[in-house]
N, C-alpha and C positions, 0 to 999 in steps of 0.2 A: 526247366531244370538249369540249376547255377552252373556256371562255368568253374572250375576247379581251380585255383589260386596256386602258382607254385609258389614255395615258402625255399630261399635259397639257403636260410638258414638249418633249414634241416638236412639238405644235401651235405651240408659242411660236418654236421652231427654224425652223419652217416659214415664219413670216409676218416675219421677220429680212429688211429689205432695206439696201442700200448706201447711205448718208448723203453727198448733195451734198459736196465738196470744199471749199467754201466756209463750209458750216454747221461740218464737221467744223475746220475751222483755226481758225473763232472760238472755239468752244469751247474748242479745247487752250489757243489763249490766253487763256479767263478763267479756265480752272482752272491754268495756269502765275502769272497776276494773284493769283489768290486763295492760292495758296500761297505768293509772295514776301510777301504782305500777313502770312501767319500766321509766317512765318517772321521776318519784321521786329516783330511782335508778340512772339514768343515770344522773343526777343531783348531787349527793350527791358521786359517786364515780368517773366517767372518768372528771367532771371539778375541782374536788378537785385540784388534779394531776396537772391540768395547772395553776390554781389561786396560789397554793405553788411555782411552777416554777417562775411564773411571779413575786410575790411577793418578793423572795431570789434574782431574776436576776436585780430587784427594787434596792432592798437593798445595792444588792452588787455595785452598783454604786455611792452612794454617800461617 
């Protein structure tokens, strides 16, 4: 008879429990705030360089 293989992923799944609603809401709000900050940082850092390059390229053609 074949030896039964232990699956650690099934053990992880068995240990999952529901998160309290208050904690779940706090975590989701924190994630939303972090995403907003990352989007704002992206808007003001990466795109500024591209906009300035396009501006100077356009001014140089006149």
